[in-house]
N, C-alpha and C positions, 0 to 999 in steps of 0.2 A: 591423427587421433580421431576416433569415431565419436560422433555426438552421443551424449547420454540420452537414453530414452526419456520421454516426458511421462509424468505420472498419468494414469488413466483418466482421472477427473480433469486434468488440464486438457487432455485431448477432447474430452466431452464438452468442456466449456469452449474450446476453440471451434468445435463443430457448431455449437449454439451461436457463436459469434458470426460464423460464415453464413448460417441460415438467416440471421437477422441483418446481414450486410454491415455488421459493426466492424470497423477497421482500426480501432484504437485500443486493442487489447495489450496487456502486459507482455513485454518481450521476455524470452527465456532467460536472458542474462539478469534481468531484474527479478524474475520469478524465482530463480535459484537462491537469490539473496533473501527473498521473502520466506521461502521454506526454511532457510537457515535461521532467520530471526524467530519464526514461530517455534522451531525446535529448541531454541535457547530458553524458552519460557514454557516448559511442558505442562504447567498448571495455570497458565496465564489466561488473561482476557485479551484476545486478539481482535483488532478492528480494521475495517477498510472503509474509506469514503470513495465512492466511485466504482461500484461493482462492475459496471458494464454487463457482459454476459457471464462473468464469473471466472475469467482466466486468472487474474491476480488472486482471487479468492481461492481458486484451486491450488495455486502455488503455495499460498499460506497454509491451506489444508494439508498439503503434502508434508509439512513439518509439525502439524498440530498434535500435541500430546493427548493421551487418553483423558487427562484431567483438565484440559483446556477447553475454552469455548471461543467461537468466532462469530462476530456480528459484522455485517456489511450492509451498506445502504446505497441504493441507486435511485435516482429521481425518475428515470424512464421506466414506466410500469411494465412494458413489454420485455425489456432487457432484464429487469428484476425477476419477472416470472420465469424467463429462460434460465437464469442463474439459479433460482430456487429449485428448479427441476434437477439440476446437476447434483444438488446436495439433499434432495428429498429424503434419502435414507439415513441421514446423519443428524441426530438431534443436537449435536454440539454446534451446528451451524444455523444461524438465523439470517435470512435475507430480508431486509426492510426496504420498503418503497417510500421514497419521499426525500426531503431535504436532509443534508448531512447532519444537521443538528439533532436528528433523531438518535444519533449515537450518544449524545450527552447522558441519557438515562442509563447507559451501560458502562460508563466510565467509572474509574480510571482504567487506562489500557496499559498492558504490559508490552504490547506491540501495536503500532498504529501505522498502517500504510495509507497515507493521505494522498490519494490519486485523483480526488474530485473536489467537492466543496470543502471550503475551509482553508485549503492550501494558500490561496491567493487572497480571498476575501476576509479571512479572520485568522491570520497566522498566530496571534496571541491566544485565541481560543483553542487552536490545535494544540499548542504547547500545554495549555491548561488541562487537556484531556489525558495527558500521560501520567502514569503512576511513577513514583520515585524509582529510578532504574529502568523505566520504560523506554522502549526503542521506537524511534520515529523514522520512517522511510518515505522519502519524497523522490519521485523520478521525473524524467522528461526535462532534464537540464542539458544545456550545451556546455561542454567543458570550456573553461577559461584558464589560460596560463597566467592571468594577471591577479594582483591583489590591490584593491578589492576586485572581486570577480566582475567581469563585464559581459554584457550581452547586447548585441546590436549597437556597439560603440558607446554604450552607456553603462554606468555602474548598475549591476543587477541587485537592486534593493531587496528583492524577495529572498534571493539566495544569501545575501549578506545578513538579513534578519535572522535566518536560521543558524548560519555559521557562527554568529557572534552573540546569540541570545545568552544571557547570563545563567539561565536555568538549564542550558544544554551543553553537552560536550559533543561537538559535531565535526564531521569531515565529509568531503566529497569523494565519491568512488567512481572511477571510470567504468562504465558498463559495456560500452562499445567504443570504437575510436571517435564516434561523433555524439555520444550521449553519456550522461552521468546521473548519478543519484546522490542525494544527501542522506547520510545516516547519522542519527543523533541519539544520545541517551540522556534522559532527564537526570540531572544531578540529584543525589539523595540529600 
């Protein structure tokens, strides 16, 4: 089966990452999940923590409805500038520079890809930014066949937090044979 083409903005953001020497961009398997999540909320407020050069942002954008808006934040000013350039012609997209908490003034979110700040340092704050029915996507996990999930021989407390949070309905999705993402919906 031939690989599906990547959206043009994803390719542009990948070029920006290469020019910056940034090697931690969103993988296509997660990216397609992001596009799907954004498409599920065609009039929603979509957010991302950890813009990088905008690859994940571009995947979110690929599913963004005409009535939706997307806000993303990156603490590295050079990366944020590069990402902003990818979306300069679309006023539905705002690229912020600074700490992830800048997102708070744009909440609640119908889709939140938390790939940077907040994921580990304030998971309860991350959950608090979701609208009822809002989708949360967290990537960069290593699959675990155990319950409770384990990483490095220890219980993975962070993953367990999101999977068992009383305000969330959550599951883990295998994205590649060696990586997984958590997908959660905030209970109404």
